N, C-alpha and C positions, 0 to 999 in steps of 0.2 A: 504494500500500500504506500503511495507517495506520502511525504511528510506534509500533511495537510490536516491539521488537528480537528477543525470543525466537522470533518466528514468521517470521523472515526466510527460513527454509529451506522454507516451504510452497511446493509446486510446482504450484499451479493458479491459475486466473483468479478473483480475488476478486469481480469484477463478476458472473460467472456463478454463483458459489457463494452469494452473499448479496444480497438486495434492497438497492438503494441507500438506501432509507428507513431501513434498520436499521443502516447502517454507523456513524452518529454515536453510536448508543446502545451499541454494543459493538464493540471493536476486533478481536475474534477472528474469523478466517476460519472458514467452516463447510464441511462436505462431507468427502469422503475425502482422505486425505493419507498420504504416506510418512514424515512427520515422526517423529523419535525422541522419543516422549513421555517416555521414561525419564530424559531429561536434566532434566526439570522446567522450570518457566517463570520462577521468580524474579520474580513479579509484586508490585506493591504492592496494598494491600487493595482499592482501587477497581477495579483491573484484574481482580482475582480475582472480585469480586462481579458485575461487568458481563459478564465473558466466560464465566463458568461455565455449563455446559449439563447437562441431565439426559441421561445416556448409557445406551443399552440395547444397543449393539453393541460388543463388546469383543475385543481381541486376546488370545491365550492366554498371553502373557508373564507370568511370575510377578512378584509385587511383593515386593521385598526386605523381610525382617523388620524391619530398622532403619527403613525408610521407613514401614511400618505403625505401628511404635511411635511415631514422630514425629507421625504423623497422629492417632492415638488420644490422645496426650498433649495435643494442641491441643484436642481435644474436651473434655477435663477442665477447661479454663480458661474455660468458658462461665459466664455468670451463672446463678444458681438461686435459688429461693425461700428466703429466710433463710440463704443459703449452705449449704443442706443437701446440695448436690451428690448428688442422689438418682438420678443416672443409673447404669446398669450395662450394659456392652457385652459381647457374646459374639462373638468373631471366629472364623469358620470358613473353612478352606481344605483342600485336598487331599481325603483320604478323608472327613473330617468334613463337609466341604462337600458332597461327592457324596452321602453318605448322607442328609443333611438335605434336599437337593434332591429326591432320589427320594421321600422321605416326603411332601414338600409336593406333588409332582406327583400322587402317589396320592390324597392328600386332596382336591385340587382336582378331579381327574377324578371322584372319587366324588360330590362335591357337585354338580358340573355335570350329572351323569347323573341326579341325583335330581329327582323331580317337585316337591320342596319346596326347590329350589335357592335359596340365599341371594340377596337382592337386591343384596348387595355384590359379587356375581360377574357378570361379563360374559364371554362366551366369547372375544371378540376380545382383551379386556384381559388375560384369564388366559393366553392363548397368548403374548402379548407379554411378560408377566411371566416366564413359564417359559423363554422364549428368553433373556432377560437373566440369569435365574438359572443357566441352563446355561452360558452363555458367560463370565460373570464369574468370575475366579479366587478372589475373596474375597467373603464375605458378612459383614456386621456386623449383629447384632440388637441393637436398642436397647430397654432396659427401664427402668422406674422401680422403685426398691426401696421406694416408698411408694404406697399405693393412690390412684389418681387419682379414685376415687369420693369420697374425702374432700376433695380440693382439686384443681381443674383445673390450678393452677399447677405441680403435680408433672409433668404431661405437658408443659407449656410449657417447663419447665426442661430436660427431655430434648430437646425440639425445638431449643432454643438450642444444646445441645451437638452435636446432629446437624448443624446449620448450620456450626458451627466445623469439624467433621470434614470436611464436603464441600468447604469452601473450602480447608482445608489440603491435602486430597487433590488438588484442582485445581492448586494451586500446585506440587505434585510431579509434575504431568502425568498424574494419575490421575482418570479419570471416575467419577462416581457417579450413582445414582438411588435415591431412597428410596420405599418402598411402605408403605402403612398399612392402609386400610380393609378390603381383602379378607382380610388376615391375621387379623383379629379373629374370622372365622368358623372358623378352624382353630387358634386360640391354645392351646386345651387340648392338642391334639396336639403343638404346639411345646413347651409346658411339659414334657410327658411325655417327648418325645424328648431334650430337653436336660437333664432332671432338675432343672428349676427349679420350685419351689413357692411361693417367697416374693417373686417379682418379677412386674411387670405389663408386658406387651408394649406398646410404643409403635409400633415400626416396624422395617423391615428395609432395609438399604442394600446395594446391589450395587456392587462396586468392581473396576476394572481399567483397563488402558491402552485408550483409545478406538480402536475400529476406524473409527468415523465420528462426526463432530461435526454435530449437527443445526443447522438454521438457527435463529437467535434469533426470538422473537416480539416484535412491537411492544409496548412497555409502554403500558398503558392510561392515558389522561389522566383528569383530574378526581379523582385519588386522594389529593391533598394539599390541605388547607385551611389557609391561612396566617392566623393571628391574632396577629401580632407587632408591630402598630402601637403607637405611643406614645399 
């Protein structure tokens, strides 16, 4: 077992759960487990980055409000263009989340049934997304309060805040996955449903305690070029 104390209670065979070639890249076991994620992980930043997974299968356990506040506050400390802090988050849970999910399901079903279906939509991916949407107890919608048509950096600033959010959530034992492209086809319905007219949608993050942790994928080589010689 890797030296990763918070995961000492995992009760399955790591060799079977993760390919050996990936163990050195990430210390986190993968697969199903009965671990109590609500205890959090207390990782350092490198452990959080290399062990984080995109989660689509969630337990129904609610996330405490104070934990959500801690995670969202971490998102607000991201870097942004000219320190404009142009991010805006809408957190949905309970009935608000259920109503929003039903609206999205109806919109996606309508689009997929249309002969003019958006190329952003794939039937299998939409089914996968709707499953995550249904299981996750919390949804977070990320917006920019400045138009990204004026400057792409506005979208990049929000993306940096989302990364903070996902890493902070993982440190609390909470899984996330964020979705982007397909939502652009229904963004007007989202604005109308939420009553937002002065914000621009960047993406949606599903959040919850993981039911299952997927295997990591091998990091691609040749992605760093060093030019630091004297």
